[in-house]
PQR file of N, CA, C, O and H, with PARSE charges and radii, in Angstrom:
ATOM      1  N   MET A   1      -2.903  11.147   4.409 -0.4000 1.5000
ATOM      2  CA  MET A   1      -1.526  11.414   4.076 -0.0000 2.0000
ATOM      3  C   MET A   1      -1.563  10.969   2.732  0.5500 1.7000
ATOM      4  O   MET A   1      -2.435  10.237   2.265 -0.5500 1.4000
ATOM      5  N   LYS A   2      -0.436  11.505   2.031 -0.4000 1.5000
ATOM      6  CA  LYS A   2      -0.064  11.116   0.735 -0.0000 2.0000
ATOM      7  C   LYS A   2       1.416  10.744   0.498  0.5500 1.7000
ATOM      8  O   LYS A   2       2.361  11.309   1.049 -0.5500 1.4000
ATOM      9  H   LYS A   2       0.273  12.100   2.411  0.4000 1.0000
ATOM     10  N   PHE A   3       1.512   9.690  -0.419 -0.4000 1.5000
ATOM     11  CA  PHE A   3       2.915   9.259  -0.631 -0.0000 2.0000
ATOM     12  C   PHE A   3       3.057   9.013  -2.179  0.5500 1.7000
ATOM     13  O   PHE A   3       2.075   8.745  -2.872 -0.5500 1.4000
ATOM     14  H   PHE A   3       0.744   9.231  -0.866  0.4000 1.0000
ATOM     15  N   ARG A   4       4.318   9.117  -2.678 -0.4000 1.5000
ATOM     16  CA  ARG A   4       4.637   8.825  -4.079 -0.0000 2.0000
ATOM     17  C   ARG A   4       5.584   7.547  -3.989  0.5500 1.7000
ATOM     18  O   ARG A   4       6.569   7.581  -3.253 -0.5500 1.4000
ATOM     19  H   ARG A   4       5.115   9.334  -2.115  0.4000 1.0000
ATOM     20  N   ILE A   5       5.320   6.584  -4.636 -0.4000 1.5000
ATOM     21  CA  ILE A   5       6.134   5.344  -4.799 -0.0000 2.0000
ATOM     22  C   ILE A   5       6.502   5.110  -6.087  0.5500 1.7000
ATOM     23  O   ILE A   5       5.726   4.614  -6.904 -0.5500 1.4000
ATOM     24  H   ILE A   5       4.519   6.557  -5.234  0.4000 1.0000
ATOM     25  N   GLU A   6       7.734   5.459  -6.363 -0.4000 1.5000
ATOM     26  CA  GLU A   6       8.327   5.507  -7.715 -0.0000 2.0000
ATOM     27  C   GLU A   6       8.326   3.992  -8.333  0.5500 1.7000
ATOM     28  O   GLU A   6       8.193   3.816  -9.544 -0.5500 1.4000
ATOM     29  H   GLU A   6       8.364   5.862  -5.700  0.4000 1.0000
ATOM     30  N   ASN A   7       8.470   3.004  -7.489 -0.4000 1.5000
ATOM     31  CA  ASN A   7       8.426   1.663  -8.311 -0.0000 2.0000
ATOM     32  C   ASN A   7       7.071   1.001  -8.154  0.5500 1.7000
ATOM     33  O   ASN A   7       6.996  -0.224  -8.256 -0.5500 1.4000
ATOM     34  H   ASN A   7       8.578   3.146  -6.505  0.4000 1.0000
ATOM     35  N   MET A   8       6.077   1.681  -7.931 -0.4000 1.5000
ATOM     36  CA  MET A   8       4.787   0.958  -8.002 -0.0000 2.0000
ATOM     37  C   MET A   8       4.339   1.268  -9.514  0.5500 1.7000
ATOM     38  O   MET A   8       4.066   2.390  -9.941 -0.5500 1.4000
ATOM     39  H   MET A   8       6.138   2.675  -7.849  0.4000 1.0000
ATOM     40  N   THR A   9       4.317   0.185 -10.174 -0.4000 1.5000
ATOM     41  CA  THR A   9       4.255   0.315 -11.665 -0.0000 2.0000
ATOM     42  C   THR A   9       2.964  -0.501 -12.150  0.5500 1.7000
ATOM     43  O   THR A   9       2.694  -0.401 -13.347 -0.5500 1.4000
ATOM     44  H   THR A   9       4.538  -0.726  -9.827  0.4000 1.0000
ATOM     45  N   CYS A  10       2.207  -1.230 -11.415 -0.4000 1.5000
ATOM     46  CA  CYS A  10       0.991  -2.110 -11.970 -0.0000 2.0000
ATOM     47  C   CYS A  10       0.130  -2.422 -10.929  0.5500 1.7000
ATOM     48  O   CYS A  10       0.368  -2.166  -9.749 -0.5500 1.4000
ATOM     49  H   CYS A  10       2.426  -1.311 -10.443  0.4000 1.0000
ATOM     50  N   GLY A  11      -0.825  -2.948 -11.330 -0.4000 1.5000
ATOM     51  CA  GLY A  11      -1.943  -3.307 -10.385 -0.0000 2.0000
ATOM     52  C   GLY A  11      -1.598  -4.206  -9.389  0.5500 1.7000
ATOM     53  O   GLY A  11      -2.145  -4.058  -8.296 -0.5500 1.4000
ATOM     54  H   GLY A  11      -1.018  -3.156 -12.289  0.4000 1.0000
ATOM     55  N   GLY A  12      -0.659  -5.269  -9.568 -0.4000 1.5000
ATOM     56  CA  GLY A  12      -0.186  -5.915  -8.530 -0.0000 2.0000
ATOM     57  C   GLY A  12       0.652  -5.265  -7.526  0.5500 1.7000
ATOM     58  O   GLY A  12       0.571  -5.623  -6.350 -0.5500 1.4000
ATOM     59  H   GLY A  12      -0.214  -5.389 -10.455  0.4000 1.0000
ATOM     60  N   CYS A  13       1.512  -4.268  -7.921 -0.4000 1.5000
ATOM     61  CA  CYS A  13       2.097  -3.450  -6.904 -0.0000 2.0000
ATOM     62  C   CYS A  13       1.245  -2.680  -6.111  0.5500 1.7000
ATOM     63  O   CYS A  13       1.566  -2.557  -4.929 -0.5500 1.4000
ATOM     64  H   CYS A  13       1.578  -3.977  -8.876  0.4000 1.0000
ATOM     65  N   ALA A  14       0.006  -2.017  -6.594 -0.4000 1.5000
ATOM     66  CA  ALA A  14      -0.947  -1.486  -5.985 -0.0000 2.0000
ATOM     67  C   ALA A  14      -1.644  -2.350  -4.946  0.5500 1.7000
ATOM     68  O   ALA A  14      -1.979  -1.830  -3.882 -0.5500 1.4000
ATOM     69  H   ALA A  14      -0.255  -2.117  -7.555  0.4000 1.0000
ATOM     70  N   ARG A  15      -1.882  -3.625  -5.182 -0.4000 1.5000
ATOM     71  CA  ARG A  15      -2.457  -4.674  -4.373 -0.0000 2.0000
ATOM     72  C   ARG A  15      -1.529  -4.844  -3.237  0.5500 1.7000
ATOM     73  O   ARG A  15      -1.955  -4.830  -2.082 -0.5500 1.4000
ATOM     74  H   ARG A  15      -1.609  -4.048  -6.046  0.4000 1.0000
ATOM     75  N   SER A  16      -0.308  -4.999  -3.507 -0.4000 1.5000
ATOM     76  CA  SER A  16       0.612  -5.302  -2.440 -0.0000 2.0000
ATOM     77  C   SER A  16       0.720  -4.122  -1.471  0.5500 1.7000
ATOM     78  O   SER A  16       0.661  -4.301  -0.254 -0.5500 1.4000
ATOM     79  H   SER A  16       0.038  -5.010  -4.445  0.4000 1.0000
ATOM     80  N   VAL A  17       0.884  -2.886  -2.037 -0.4000 1.5000
ATOM     81  CA  VAL A  17       0.872  -1.666  -1.129 -0.0000 2.0000
ATOM     82  C   VAL A  17      -0.341  -1.733  -0.246  0.5500 1.7000
ATOM     83  O   VAL A  17      -0.229  -1.713   0.980 -0.5500 1.4000
ATOM     84  H   VAL A  17       0.932  -2.741  -3.026  0.4000 1.0000
ATOM     85  N   THR A  18      -1.551  -1.817  -0.886 -0.4000 1.5000
ATOM     86  CA  THR A  18      -2.812  -1.876  -0.070 -0.0000 2.0000
ATOM     87  C   THR A  18      -2.724  -2.928   0.960  0.5500 1.7000
ATOM     88  O   THR A  18      -2.997  -2.639   2.125 -0.5500 1.4000
ATOM     89  H   THR A  18      -1.642  -1.833  -1.882  0.4000 1.0000
ATOM     90  N   ALA A  19      -2.347  -4.188   0.618 -0.4000 1.5000
ATOM     91  CA  ALA A  19      -2.255  -5.139   1.650 -0.0000 2.0000
ATOM     92  C   ALA A  19      -1.435  -4.830   2.938  0.5500 1.7000
ATOM     93  O   ALA A  19      -1.769  -5.072   4.098 -0.5500 1.4000
ATOM     94  H   ALA A  19      -2.124  -4.423  -0.329  0.4000 1.0000
ATOM     95  N   THR A  20      -0.184  -4.191   2.449 -0.4000 1.5000
ATOM     96  CA  THR A  20       0.675  -3.745   3.524 -0.0000 2.0000
ATOM     97  C   THR A  20       0.167  -2.701   4.455  0.5500 1.7000
ATOM     98  O   THR A  20       0.593  -2.651   5.609 -0.5500 1.4000
ATOM     99  H   THR A  20       0.088  -3.995   1.507  0.4000 1.0000
ATOM    100  N   ILE A  21      -0.750  -1.839   3.996 -0.4000 1.5000
ATOM    101  CA  ILE A  21      -1.317  -0.817   4.768 -0.0000 2.0000
ATOM    102  C   ILE A  21      -2.472  -1.467   5.617  0.5500 1.7000
ATOM    103  O   ILE A  21      -2.610  -1.227   6.816 -0.5500 1.4000
ATOM    104  H   ILE A  21      -1.096  -1.879   3.058  0.4000 1.0000
ATOM    105  N   LYS A  22      -3.233  -2.251   4.950 -0.4000 1.5000
ATOM    106  CA  LYS A  22      -4.354  -2.957   5.559 -0.0000 2.0000
ATOM    107  C   LYS A  22      -4.017  -3.842   6.700  0.5500 1.7000
ATOM    108  O   LYS A  22      -4.770  -4.022   7.657 -0.5500 1.4000
ATOM    109  H   LYS A  22      -3.121  -2.446   3.975  0.4000 1.0000
ATOM    110  N   ASP A  23      -2.837  -4.392   6.550 -0.4000 1.5000
ATOM    111  CA  ASP A  23      -2.277  -5.178   7.693 -0.0000 2.0000
ATOM    112  C   ASP A  23      -1.886  -4.437   8.835  0.5500 1.7000
ATOM    113  O   ASP A  23      -1.749  -5.025   9.908 -0.5500 1.4000
ATOM    114  H   ASP A  23      -2.226  -4.246   5.772  0.4000 1.0000
ATOM    115  N   LEU A  24      -1.665  -3.074   8.726 -0.4000 1.5000
ATOM    116  CA  LEU A  24      -1.501  -2.142   9.972 -0.0000 2.0000
ATOM    117  C   LEU A  24      -2.776  -1.679  10.482  0.5500 1.7000
ATOM    118  O   LEU A  24      -2.918  -1.404  11.674 -0.5500 1.4000
ATOM    119  H   LEU A  24      -1.776  -2.596   7.855  0.4000 1.0000
ATOM    120  N   ASP A  25      -3.826  -1.568   9.525 -0.4000 1.5000
ATOM    121  CA  ASP A  25      -5.116  -0.915   9.982 -0.0000 2.0000
ATOM    122  C   ASP A  25      -6.088  -1.545   8.968  0.5500 1.7000
ATOM    123  O   ASP A  25      -6.178  -1.108   7.820 -0.5500 1.4000
ATOM    124  H   ASP A  25      -3.710  -1.791   8.557  0.4000 1.0000
ATOM    125  N   GLU A  26      -6.775  -2.529   9.396 -0.4000 1.5000
ATOM    126  CA  GLU A  26      -7.945  -3.057   8.383 -0.0000 2.0000
ATOM    127  C   GLU A  26      -9.008  -2.181   7.928  0.5500 1.7000
ATOM    128  O   GLU A  26      -9.779  -2.491   7.020 -0.5500 1.4000
ATOM    129  H   GLU A  26      -6.702  -2.885  10.328  0.4000 1.0000
ATOM    130  N   HIS A  27      -9.046  -1.036   8.595 -0.4000 1.5000
ATOM    131  CA  HIS A  27     -10.076  -0.130   8.396 -0.0000 2.0000
ATOM    132  C   HIS A  27      -9.633   1.180   7.628  0.5500 1.7000
ATOM    133  O   HIS A  27     -10.409   2.108   7.399 -0.5500 1.4000
ATOM    134  H   HIS A  27      -8.420  -0.785   9.334  0.4000 1.0000
ATOM    135  N   ALA A  28      -8.295   1.157   7.253 -0.4000 1.5000
ATOM    136  CA  ALA A  28      -7.619   2.143   6.496 -0.0000 2.0000
ATOM    137  C   ALA A  28      -8.425   2.428   5.072  0.5500 1.7000
ATOM    138  O   ALA A  28      -8.932   1.556   4.368 -0.5500 1.4000
ATOM    139  H   ALA A  28      -7.664   0.404   7.439  0.4000 1.0000
ATOM    140  N   ARG A  29      -8.422   3.669   4.849 -0.4000 1.5000
ATOM    141  CA  ARG A  29      -9.076   3.757   3.452 -0.0000 2.0000
ATOM    142  C   ARG A  29      -7.825   4.106   2.634  0.5500 1.7000
ATOM    143  O   ARG A  29      -6.999   4.935   3.016 -0.5500 1.4000
ATOM    144  H   ARG A  29      -8.010   4.377   5.422  0.4000 1.0000
ATOM    145  N   VAL A  30      -7.740   3.433   1.505 -0.4000 1.5000
ATOM    146  CA  VAL A  30      -6.448   3.478   0.623 -0.0000 2.0000
ATOM    147  C   VAL A  30      -6.892   3.774  -0.824  0.5500 1.7000
ATOM    148  O   VAL A  30      -7.648   2.989  -1.396 -0.5500 1.4000
ATOM    149  H   VAL A  30      -8.411   2.760   1.195  0.4000 1.0000
ATOM    150  N   GLU A  31      -6.431   4.908  -1.435 -0.4000 1.5000
ATOM    151  CA  GLU A  31      -6.699   5.360  -2.766 -0.0000 2.0000
ATOM    152  C   GLU A  31      -5.385   5.231  -3.461  0.5500 1.7000
ATOM    153  O   GLU A  31      -4.385   5.704  -2.921 -0.5500 1.4000
ATOM    154  H   GLU A  31      -5.817   5.545  -0.970  0.4000 1.0000
ATOM    155  N   ILE A  32      -5.296   4.564  -4.741 -0.4000 1.5000
ATOM    156  CA  ILE A  32      -3.960   4.628  -5.337 -0.0000 2.0000
ATOM    157  C   ILE A  32      -4.293   5.067  -6.865  0.5500 1.7000
ATOM    158  O   ILE A  32      -5.317   4.718  -7.452 -0.5500 1.4000
ATOM    159  H   ILE A  32      -6.108   4.180  -5.180  0.4000 1.0000
ATOM    160  N   ASP A  33      -3.434   5.755  -7.334 -0.4000 1.5000
ATOM    161  CA  ASP A  33      -3.303   6.137  -8.819 -0.0000 2.0000
ATOM    162  C   ASP A  33      -1.916   5.667  -9.267  0.5500 1.7000
ATOM    163  O   ASP A  33      -0.888   6.337  -9.181 -0.5500 1.4000
ATOM    164  H   ASP A  33      -2.602   6.039  -6.858  0.4000 1.0000
ATOM    165  N   VAL A  34      -2.031   4.353  -9.785 -0.4000 1.5000
ATOM    166  CA  VAL A  34      -0.793   3.711 -10.369 -0.0000 2.0000
ATOM    167  C   VAL A  34      -0.153   4.692 -11.464  0.5500 1.7000
ATOM    168  O   VAL A  34       1.071   4.779 -11.559 -0.5500 1.4000
ATOM    169  H   VAL A  34      -2.866   3.809  -9.855  0.4000 1.0000
ATOM    170  N   GLU A  35      -0.928   5.354 -12.204 -0.4000 1.5000
ATOM    171  CA  GLU A  35      -0.207   6.243 -13.460 -0.0000 2.0000
ATOM    172  C   GLU A  35       0.669   7.473 -12.808  0.5500 1.7000
ATOM    173  O   GLU A  35       1.704   7.870 -13.343 -0.5500 1.4000
ATOM    174  H   GLU A  35      -1.922   5.283 -12.126  0.4000 1.0000
ATOM    175  N   GLN A  36       0.177   7.992 -11.674 -0.4000 1.5000
ATOM    176  CA  GLN A  36       0.729   8.909 -10.953 -0.0000 2.0000
ATOM    177  C   GLN A  36       1.829   8.517  -9.838  0.5500 1.7000
ATOM    178  O   GLN A  36       2.640   9.281  -9.315 -0.5500 1.4000
ATOM    179  H   GLN A  36      -0.664   7.669 -11.239  0.4000 1.0000
ATOM    180  N   LYS A  37       1.670   7.242  -9.620 -0.4000 1.5000
ATOM    181  CA  LYS A  37       2.451   6.679  -8.616 -0.0000 2.0000
ATOM    182  C   LYS A  37       2.083   7.271  -7.168  0.5500 1.7000
ATOM    183  O   LYS A  37       2.953   7.476  -6.322 -0.5500 1.4000
ATOM    184  H   LYS A  37       1.012   6.620 -10.045  0.4000 1.0000
ATOM    185  N   LEU A  38       0.746   7.524  -6.960 -0.4000 1.5000
ATOM    186  CA  LEU A  38       0.373   8.065  -5.791 -0.0000 2.0000
ATOM    187  C   LEU A  38      -0.373   7.193  -4.813  0.5500 1.7000
ATOM    188  O   LEU A  38      -1.109   6.320  -5.272 -0.5500 1.4000
ATOM    189  H   LEU A  38       0.039   7.358  -7.647  0.4000 1.0000
ATOM    190  N   VAL A  39      -0.266   7.329  -3.649 -0.4000 1.5000
ATOM    191  CA  VAL A  39      -1.164   6.613  -2.619 -0.0000 2.0000
ATOM    192  C   VAL A  39      -1.642   7.529  -1.618  0.5500 1.7000
ATOM    193  O   VAL A  39      -0.833   8.199  -0.975 -0.5500 1.4000
ATOM    194  H   VAL A  39       0.332   8.038  -3.277  0.4000 1.0000
ATOM    195  N   GLU A  40      -3.080   7.635  -1.395 -0.4000 1.5000
ATOM    196  CA  GLU A  40      -3.529   8.531  -0.366 -0.0000 2.0000
ATOM    197  C   GLU A  40      -4.251   7.518   0.710  0.5500 1.7000
ATOM    198  O   GLU A  40      -5.067   6.652   0.396 -0.5500 1.4000
ATOM    199  H   GLU A  40      -3.737   7.090  -1.917  0.4000 1.0000
ATOM    200  N   VAL A  41      -3.827   7.775   1.932 -0.4000 1.5000
ATOM    201  CA  VAL A  41      -4.266   6.928   3.040 -0.0000 2.0000
ATOM    202  C   VAL A  41      -5.010   7.811   4.186  0.5500 1.7000
ATOM    203  O   VAL A  41      -4.612   8.899   4.604 -0.5500 1.4000
ATOM    204  H   VAL A  41      -3.164   8.479   2.188  0.4000 1.0000
ATOM    205  N   GLU A  42      -5.990   7.223   4.540 -0.4000 1.5000
ATOM    206  CA  GLU A  42      -6.694   7.764   5.826 -0.0000 2.0000
ATOM    207  C   GLU A  42      -6.761   6.543   6.754  0.5500 1.7000
ATOM    208  O   GLU A  42      -7.427   5.520   6.589 -0.5500 1.4000
ATOM    209  H   GLU A  42      -6.313   6.339   4.201  0.4000 1.0000
ATOM    210  N   THR A  43      -5.847   6.893   7.872 -0.4000 1.5000
ATOM    211  CA  THR A  43      -5.746   5.906   8.915 -0.0000 2.0000
ATOM    212  C   THR A  43      -5.466   6.670  10.215  0.5500 1.7000
ATOM    213  O   THR A  43      -5.329   7.891  10.292 -0.5500 1.4000
ATOM    214  H   THR A  43      -5.307   7.724   8.006  0.4000 1.0000
ATOM    215  N   GLY A  44      -5.398   5.799  11.222 -0.4000 1.5000
ATOM    216  CA  GLY A  44      -5.121   6.307  12.706 -0.0000 2.0000
ATOM    217  C   GLY A  44      -3.709   5.984  12.864  0.5500 1.7000
ATOM    218  O   GLY A  44      -3.091   6.505  13.793 -0.5500 1.4000
ATOM    219  H   GLY A  44      -5.510   4.807  11.160  0.4000 1.0000
ATOM    220  N   VAL A  45      -3.048   5.071  11.948 -0.4000 1.5000
ATOM    221  CA  VAL A  45      -1.649   4.664  12.124 -0.0000 2.0000
ATOM    222  C   VAL A  45      -0.728   5.827  11.856  0.5500 1.7000
ATOM    223  O   VAL A  45      -0.969   6.652  10.975 -0.5500 1.4000
ATOM    224  H   VAL A  45      -3.549   4.648  11.194  0.4000 1.0000
ATOM    225  N   HIS A  46       0.328   5.872  12.632 -0.4000 1.5000
ATOM    226  CA  HIS A  46       1.278   7.062  12.345 -0.0000 2.0000
ATOM    227  C   HIS A  46       2.173   6.778  11.053  0.5500 1.7000
ATOM    228  O   HIS A  46       2.541   5.657  10.702 -0.5500 1.4000
ATOM    229  H   HIS A  46       0.524   5.201  13.348  0.4000 1.0000
ATOM    230  N   GLN A  47       2.443   7.900  10.447 -0.4000 1.5000
ATOM    231  CA  GLN A  47       2.777   7.802   9.188 -0.0000 2.0000
ATOM    232  C   GLN A  47       4.083   7.112   9.111  0.5500 1.7000
ATOM    233  O   GLN A  47       4.343   6.403   8.138 -0.5500 1.4000
ATOM    234  H   GLN A  47       2.145   8.811  10.732  0.4000 1.0000
ATOM    235  N   ASP A  48       4.979   7.293  10.153 -0.4000 1.5000
ATOM    236  CA  ASP A  48       6.282   6.399  10.278 -0.0000 2.0000
ATOM    237  C   ASP A  48       6.202   4.961  10.033  0.5500 1.7000
ATOM    238  O   ASP A  48       6.998   4.305   9.361 -0.5500 1.4000
ATOM    239  H   ASP A  48       4.768   7.868  10.943  0.4000 1.0000
ATOM    240  N   GLU A  49       5.073   4.497  10.699 -0.4000 1.5000
ATOM    241  CA  GLU A  49       4.799   3.025  10.622 -0.0000 2.0000
ATOM    242  C   GLU A  49       4.597   2.758   9.247  0.5500 1.7000
ATOM    243  O   GLU A  49       5.294   1.896   8.712 -0.5500 1.4000
ATOM    244  H   GLU A  49       4.427   5.030  11.245  0.4000 1.0000
ATOM    245  N   ILE A  50       3.641   3.447   8.523 -0.4000 1.5000
ATOM    246  CA  ILE A  50       3.410   3.050   7.193 -0.0000 2.0000
ATOM    247  C   ILE A  50       4.667   3.154   6.303  0.5500 1.7000
ATOM    248  O   ILE A  50       4.878   2.343   5.400 -0.5500 1.4000
ATOM    249  H   ILE A  50       3.074   4.147   8.958  0.4000 1.0000
ATOM    250  N   VAL A  51       5.497   4.185   6.591 -0.4000 1.5000
ATOM    251  CA  VAL A  51       6.662   4.312   5.718 -0.0000 2.0000
ATOM    252  C   VAL A  51       7.659   2.998   5.985  0.5500 1.7000
ATOM    253  O   VAL A  51       8.248   2.336   5.132 -0.5500 1.4000
ATOM    254  H   VAL A  51       5.325   4.843   7.324  0.4000 1.0000
ATOM    255  N   ALA A  52       7.663   2.846   7.277 -0.4000 1.5000
ATOM    256  CA  ALA A  52       8.616   1.605   7.579 -0.0000 2.0000
ATOM    257  C   ALA A  52       8.019   0.331   6.939  0.5500 1.7000
ATOM    258  O   ALA A  52       8.722  -0.371   6.212 -0.5500 1.4000
ATOM    259  H   ALA A  52       7.184   3.384   7.970  0.4000 1.0000
ATOM    260  N   ALA A  53       6.805   0.043   7.186 -0.4000 1.5000
ATOM    261  CA  ALA A  53       6.189  -1.222   6.502 -0.0000 2.0000
ATOM    262  C   ALA A  53       6.161  -1.232   4.936  0.5500 1.7000
ATOM    263  O   ALA A  53       6.311  -2.291   4.325 -0.5500 1.4000
ATOM    264  H   ALA A  53       6.234   0.613   7.777  0.4000 1.0000
ATOM    265  N   LEU A  54       6.000  -0.236   4.401 -0.4000 1.5000
ATOM    266  CA  LEU A  54       6.114  -0.099   2.811 -0.0000 2.0000
ATOM    267  C   LEU A  54       7.517  -0.409   2.504  0.5500 1.7000
ATOM    268  O   LEU A  54       7.784  -1.258   1.653 -0.5500 1.4000
ATOM    269  H   LEU A  54       5.878   0.624   4.897  0.4000 1.0000
ATOM    270  N   THR A  55       8.509   0.285   3.202 -0.4000 1.5000
ATOM    271  CA  THR A  55       9.883   0.197   2.678 -0.0000 2.0000
ATOM    272  C   THR A  55      10.339  -1.292   2.891  0.5500 1.7000
ATOM    273  O   THR A  55      11.022  -1.849   2.031 -0.5500 1.4000
ATOM    274  H   THR A  55       8.292   0.974   3.893  0.4000 1.0000
ATOM    275  N   GLU A  56       9.957  -1.927   4.039 -0.4000 1.5000
ATOM    276  CA  GLU A  56      10.240  -3.164   4.403 -0.0000 2.0000
ATOM    277  C   GLU A  56       9.700  -4.327   3.322  0.5500 1.7000
ATOM    278  O   GLU A  56      10.160  -5.464   3.217 -0.5500 1.4000
ATOM    279  H   GLU A  56       9.403  -1.475   4.737  0.4000 1.0000
ATOM    280  N   ASP A  57       8.754  -3.823   2.655 -0.4000 1.5000
ATOM    281  CA  ASP A  57       7.888  -4.571   1.550 -0.0000 2.0000
ATOM    282  C   ASP A  57       8.497  -4.201   0.211  0.5500 1.7000
ATOM    283  O   ASP A  57       8.101  -4.816  -0.779 -0.5500 1.4000
ATOM    284  H   ASP A  57       8.380  -2.900   2.740  0.4000 1.0000
ATOM    285  N   GLY A  58       9.360  -3.321   0.088 -0.4000 1.5000
ATOM    286  CA  GLY A  58       9.918  -3.144  -1.259 -0.0000 2.0000
ATOM    287  C   GLY A  58       9.399  -2.011  -1.819  0.5500 1.7000
ATOM    288  O   GLY A  58       9.759  -1.688  -2.951 -0.5500 1.4000
ATOM    289  H   GLY A  58       9.682  -2.822   0.892  0.4000 1.0000
ATOM    290  N   PHE A  59       8.496  -1.261  -1.117 -0.4000 1.5000
ATOM    291  CA  PHE A  59       7.939   0.046  -1.881 -0.0000 2.0000
ATOM    292  C   PHE A  59       8.122   1.200  -1.095  0.5500 1.7000
ATOM    293  O   PHE A  59       7.167   1.727  -0.525 -0.5500 1.4000
ATOM    294  H   PHE A  59       8.204  -1.523  -0.197  0.4000 1.0000
ATOM    295  N   PRO A  60       9.511   1.729  -1.000 -0.5600 1.5000
ATOM    296  CA  PRO A  60       9.811   2.917  -0.259  0.2800 2.0000
ATOM    297  C   PRO A  60       8.998   4.160  -0.758  0.5500 1.7000
ATOM    298  O   PRO A  60       9.067   4.568  -1.917 -0.5500 1.4000
ATOM    299  N   PRO A  61       8.180   4.756   0.275 -0.5600 1.5000
ATOM    300  CA  PRO A  61       7.302   5.825  -0.272  0.2800 2.0000
ATOM    301  C   PRO A  61       8.049   7.200   0.173  0.5500 1.7000
ATOM    302  O   PRO A  61       8.931   7.255   1.030 -0.5500 1.4000
ATOM    303  N   VAL A  62       7.564   8.236  -0.521 -0.4000 1.5000
ATOM    304  CA  VAL A  62       8.061   9.739  -0.129 -0.0000 2.0000
ATOM    305  C   VAL A  62       6.781  10.387   0.161  0.5500 1.7000
ATOM    306  O   VAL A  62       5.800  10.278  -0.575 -0.5500 1.4000
ATOM    307  H   VAL A  62       6.847   8.192  -1.217  0.4000 1.0000
ATOM    308  N   ALA A  63       6.807  11.039   1.206 -0.4000 1.5000
ATOM    309  CA  ALA A  63       5.574  11.872   1.557 -0.0000 2.0000
ATOM    310  C   ALA A  63       5.525  13.116   0.620  0.5500 1.7000
ATOM    311  O   ALA A  63       6.506  13.803   0.333 -0.5500 1.4000
ATOM    312  H   ALA A  63       7.604  11.128   1.804  0.4000 1.0000
ATOM    313  N   VAL A  64       4.282  13.309   0.192 -0.4000 1.5000
ATOM    314  CA  VAL A  64       3.983  14.608  -0.750 -0.0000 2.0000
ATOM    315  C   VAL A  64       2.940  15.334  -0.230  0.5500 1.7000
ATOM    316  O   VAL A  64       2.558  16.357  -0.797 -0.5500 1.4000
ATOM    317  H   VAL A  64       3.485  12.752   0.425  0.4000 1.0000
TER
END
C-alpha cells in the first residue's frame, strides 16, 4: 500500500513514520521518499490500522 503524508518533511519525520508502522508489525517493509512525501508499506496489517496509528502520531496519510 502507498500513502502520501503532506507534513513528512525530514528524516526525523520519516523515522517516526517508520517506527509507528513497525510498532504495528515489526516485520513490515517500509520505504519512504521524503522529497515526494510518499510511504510504501508491505505488511499484513490492515490499511485502516496504519492510517489510524499514523494519524494519532501526527502524520495523517492519504492513500494513493
